[in-house]
BANU-267903 format. One record per residue (C-alpha): residue number from 1; residue in one letter; x, y, z. Coordinates in steps of 0.2 Angstrom, whole numbers, plus 5000, padded with zeros to 4 digits. Each point is the difference from the previous one (the first is absolute). Layout:
// residues N
+------+------+------+------+------+
| resi | resn |   px |   py |   pz |
+------+------+------+------+------+
|  NUM |    A |    X |    Y |    Z |
...
+------+------+------+------+------+
//
This chain:
// residues 203
+------+------+------+------+------+
| resi | resn |   px |   py |   pz |
+------+------+------+------+------+
|    1 |    M | 5532 | 4748 | 3800 |
|    2 |    E | 5002 | 5007 | 5018 |
|    3 |    P | 4991 | 4992 | 5014 |
|    4 |    N | 4985 | 5012 | 5007 |
|    5 |    A | 5004 | 5007 | 5017 |
|    6 |    A | 4989 | 5010 | 5011 |
|    7 |    P | 5005 | 5018 | 5000 |
|    8 |    S | 5008 | 5006 | 5017 |
|    9 |    I | 4987 | 5012 | 5008 |
|   10 |    K | 5003 | 5010 | 5014 |
|   11 |    G | 4987 | 5001 | 5013 |
|   12 |    R | 4992 | 5016 | 5001 |
|   13 |    P | 5001 | 5010 | 5016 |
|   14 |    R | 4984 | 5000 | 5010 |
|   15 |    E | 4991 | 5015 | 4997 |
|   16 |    F | 4990 | 5000 | 5016 |
|   17 |    C | 5005 | 5001 | 5020 |
|   18 |    V | 4998 | 4983 | 5007 |
|   19 |    D | 4997 | 5006 | 5018 |
|   20 |    E | 4985 | 5012 | 4993 |
|   21 |    A | 4994 | 4985 | 4990 |
|   22 |    L | 5000 | 4988 | 5015 |
|   23 |    A | 4991 | 5013 | 5012 |
|   24 |    K | 4986 | 5002 | 4986 |
|   25 |    A | 4999 | 4980 | 4999 |
|   26 |    L | 4998 | 5000 | 5019 |
|   27 |    A | 4986 | 5012 | 5000 |
|   28 |    V | 4991 | 4989 | 4987 |
|   29 |    F | 5003 | 4985 | 5010 |
|   30 |    W | 4994 | 5008 | 5016 |
|   31 |    A | 4984 | 5007 | 4992 |
|   32 |    K | 4996 | 4984 | 4991 |
|   33 |    G | 5009 | 4985 | 5009 |
|   34 |    Y | 5011 | 4988 | 4990 |
|   35 |    E | 4987 | 4991 | 4991 |
|   36 |    G | 4989 | 5016 | 4996 |
|   37 |    A | 5016 | 5009 | 4992 |
|   38 |    S | 5001 | 4995 | 4981 |
|   39 |    M | 5016 | 5002 | 4990 |
|   40 |    A | 4991 | 5014 | 4990 |
|   41 |    D | 4997 | 5010 | 5017 |
|   42 |    L | 5017 | 4997 | 5006 |
|   43 |    T | 5008 | 5006 | 4983 |
|   44 |    E | 4988 | 5014 | 4997 |
|   45 |    A | 5003 | 5007 | 5019 |
|   46 |    M | 5019 | 4998 | 4998 |
|   47 |    G | 5001 | 5008 | 4983 |
|   48 |    I | 5010 | 4985 | 4992 |
|   49 |    T | 4997 | 4986 | 4988 |
|   50 |    K | 4999 | 4982 | 5004 |
|   51 |    P | 5017 | 4995 | 4994 |
|   52 |    S | 5007 | 5015 | 5010 |
|   53 |    L | 4991 | 4993 | 5015 |
|   54 |    Y | 5006 | 4982 | 4998 |
|   55 |    A | 5018 | 5007 | 4997 |
|   56 |    A | 5000 | 5011 | 5015 |
|   57 |    F | 4991 | 4990 | 5013 |
|   58 |    G | 4997 | 4982 | 4993 |
|   59 |    N | 4982 | 4994 | 4999 |
|   60 |    K | 4985 | 5006 | 5010 |
|   61 |    E | 5004 | 4990 | 5015 |
|   62 |    A | 5018 | 5006 | 5002 |
|   63 |    L | 4993 | 5017 | 4998 |
|   64 |    F | 4988 | 4998 | 5014 |
|   65 |    H | 5013 | 4994 | 5011 |
|   66 |    K | 5012 | 5015 | 4997 |
|   67 |    A | 4984 | 5011 | 5003 |
|   68 |    L | 4998 | 4991 | 5017 |
|   69 |    D | 5017 | 5003 | 5004 |
|   70 |    L | 4997 | 5020 | 4996 |
|   71 |    Y | 4984 | 4999 | 5010 |
|   72 |    E | 5009 | 4993 | 5016 |
|   73 |    A | 5015 | 5012 | 4998 |
|   74 |    E | 4990 | 5015 | 4999 |
|   75 |    K | 4982 | 4997 | 5005 |
|   76 |    L | 5003 | 4989 | 5015 |
|   77 |    A | 5014 | 5010 | 5008 |
|   78 |    Y | 4990 | 5004 | 5015 |
|   79 |    T | 4999 | 4981 | 5005 |
|   80 |    R | 5019 | 5000 | 5002 |
|   81 |    E | 5000 | 5016 | 5010 |
|   82 |    A | 4986 | 4993 | 5012 |
|   83 |    L | 5011 | 4987 | 5006 |
|   84 |    K | 5012 | 5014 | 5007 |
|   85 |    Q | 4985 | 5006 | 5012 |
|   86 |    P | 5003 | 5000 | 5018 |
|   87 |    T | 4985 | 4989 | 5004 |
|   88 |    A | 4989 | 4986 | 4993 |
|   89 |    R | 4985 | 5011 | 5000 |
|   90 |    A | 5011 | 5014 | 4990 |
|   91 |    V | 5006 | 4987 | 4988 |
|   92 |    A | 4982 | 4996 | 4997 |
|   93 |    E | 4994 | 5017 | 4998 |
|   94 |    H | 5014 | 5005 | 4988 |
|   95 |    I | 4995 | 4986 | 4988 |
|   96 |    M | 4982 | 5003 | 5001 |
|   97 |    R | 5001 | 5019 | 4998 |
|   98 |    G | 5013 | 4997 | 4987 |
|   99 |    A | 4988 | 4989 | 4991 |
|  100 |    I | 4987 | 5013 | 4999 |
|  101 |    E | 5012 | 5012 | 4992 |
|  102 |    A | 5005 | 4988 | 4987 |
|  103 |    Q | 4981 | 4993 | 4997 |
|  104 |    T | 4992 | 5017 | 4999 |
|  105 |    S | 5015 | 5011 | 4990 |
|  106 |    A | 4992 | 5011 | 4986 |
|  107 |    C | 5015 | 4995 | 4990 |
|  108 |    D | 4998 | 4982 | 5001 |
|  109 |    P | 4986 | 4986 | 4996 |
|  110 |    Q | 4989 | 4996 | 5016 |
|  111 |    G | 5003 | 4983 | 5010 |
|  112 |    C | 5015 | 4990 | 5003 |
|  113 |    L | 5009 | 4993 | 4984 |
|  114 |    G | 5005 | 4983 | 5011 |
|  115 |    V | 4982 | 4997 | 5004 |
|  116 |    I | 4994 | 5002 | 4983 |
|  117 |    S | 5014 | 4989 | 4993 |
|  118 |    A | 4998 | 4987 | 5014 |
|  119 |    T | 4981 | 4998 | 4996 |
|  120 |    A | 5004 | 4997 | 4981 |
|  121 |    C | 4995 | 4983 | 4994 |
|  122 |    G | 5004 | 4989 | 4985 |
|  123 |    A | 5015 | 4991 | 4995 |
|  124 |    E | 5009 | 5014 | 4993 |
|  125 |    A | 4999 | 5009 | 5017 |
|  126 |    E | 5007 | 4986 | 5011 |
|  127 |    S | 5017 | 5006 | 4999 |
|  128 |    I | 4995 | 5017 | 5004 |
|  129 |    K | 4990 | 4995 | 5015 |
|  130 |    A | 5015 | 4989 | 5006 |
|  131 |    D | 5011 | 5015 | 4998 |
|  132 |    V | 4988 | 5012 | 5010 |
|  133 |    I | 4998 | 4986 | 5014 |
|  134 |    A | 5018 | 4998 | 5001 |
|  135 |    R | 5005 | 5020 | 5002 |
|  136 |    R | 4985 | 5000 | 5013 |
|  137 |    A | 5007 | 4985 | 5010 |
|  138 |    S | 5017 | 5010 | 5000 |
|  139 |    S | 4992 | 5016 | 5006 |
|  140 |    Q | 4989 | 4990 | 5013 |
|  141 |    Q | 5016 | 4992 | 5008 |
|  142 |    A | 5008 | 5017 | 5002 |
|  143 |    L | 4985 | 5005 | 5010 |
|  144 |    I | 4999 | 4984 | 5009 |
|  145 |    E | 5018 | 5003 | 5006 |
|  146 |    R | 4997 | 5018 | 5005 |
|  147 |    F | 4985 | 4994 | 5011 |
|  148 |    R | 5010 | 4986 | 5007 |
|  149 |    Q | 5012 | 5015 | 5006 |
|  150 |    A | 4986 | 5011 | 5006 |
|  151 |    K | 4994 | 4984 | 5010 |
|  152 |    R | 5018 | 4998 | 5008 |
|  153 |    D | 5000 | 5018 | 5004 |
|  154 |    G | 4984 | 4999 | 5010 |
|  155 |    D | 4991 | 5011 | 4988 |
|  156 |    L | 4987 | 4986 | 4995 |
|  157 |    P | 4990 | 4988 | 5013 |
|  158 |    D | 5008 | 4983 | 5003 |
|  159 |    H | 4984 | 4991 | 4992 |
|  160 |    V | 5001 | 5010 | 4984 |
|  161 |    E | 5009 | 4990 | 4986 |
|  162 |    P | 5010 | 5010 | 4987 |
|  163 |    E | 4994 | 4989 | 4986 |
|  164 |    S | 4981 | 5000 | 5004 |
|  165 |    L | 5002 | 5020 | 5002 |
|  166 |    T | 5010 | 5001 | 4983 |
|  167 |    L | 4986 | 4990 | 4991 |
|  168 |    Y | 4987 | 5012 | 5009 |
|  169 |    L | 5009 | 5016 | 4994 |
|  170 |    Y | 5001 | 4992 | 4982 |
|  171 |    A | 4982 | 4996 | 5000 |
|  172 |    I | 4995 | 5018 | 5004 |
|  173 |    L | 5013 | 5007 | 4987 |
|  174 |    Q | 4993 | 4989 | 4986 |
|  175 |    G | 4982 | 5004 | 5005 |
|  176 |    M | 5005 | 5019 | 4998 |
|  177 |    G | 5007 | 4996 | 4984 |
|  178 |    V | 4985 | 4991 | 4993 |
|  179 |    Q | 4988 | 5014 | 5008 |
|  180 |    S | 5012 | 5013 | 4991 |
|  181 |    G | 4998 | 4992 | 4984 |
|  182 |    S | 4982 | 4999 | 5002 |
|  183 |    G | 4998 | 5019 | 5003 |
|  184 |    A | 5002 | 5002 | 5018 |
|  185 |    S | 5004 | 5018 | 5005 |
|  186 |    R | 5016 | 5006 | 5010 |
|  187 |    E | 4988 | 5004 | 5015 |
|  188 |    E | 4993 | 4982 | 5001 |
|  189 |    L | 5017 | 4992 | 4998 |
|  190 |    E | 5007 | 5011 | 5014 |
|  191 |    R | 4986 | 4994 | 5012 |
|  192 |    V | 5005 | 4982 | 4996 |
|  193 |    V | 5018 | 5005 | 5006 |
|  194 |    N | 4993 | 5010 | 5016 |
|  195 |    T | 4989 | 4985 | 5005 |
|  196 |    S | 5014 | 4988 | 4997 |
|  197 |    L | 5011 | 5010 | 5011 |
|  198 |    M | 4987 | 5001 | 5014 |
|  199 |    M | 5001 | 4981 | 4999 |
|  200 |    W | 5018 | 4998 | 5000 |
|  201 |    P | 5008 | 4989 | 5014 |
|  202 |    T | 5010 | 5009 | 5013 |
|  203 |    A | 5010 | 4994 | 5015 |
+------+------+------+------+------+
//
């Protein structure tokens, strides 16, 4: 009697575009947050089955991290461009106006994915919050360094602390993200930006 042997089965090629599926997953997470997005929501939007999702992306948490990578690469490109602006005020304006464009786009959900995910609660979301916070810290550090350079260049007053100025700017950006997600209009967000720029410290 021959021993039973498992038949050799070649894996079937994926019948979906991974990049397109990830973009659709990002839209779900952006609209509902990490906790609010169920596996059923994700697989339906992505047009794939649960096994296909696990095979291509890992679990829900791993999928979110990949979606966050895509969000930063595509939706937050303006933050990297902002660092190249000639003055600290121009840096801040570029970031805030870029945030308006990102948060009020007719093609994307309203609000900021980072704000939505950082305010999630529950044990399942702890690693997600930690990742969002770590990414934000990295972005903040880049901004601090840019404002330090502005201070060395005489573009900012001596009494202004780059760290505090960065926290101030992020408080405005996070507030805009919350307001946008709550239905604030583009005009209202622009008024926030214009008022903030009026109060921006100059040398």
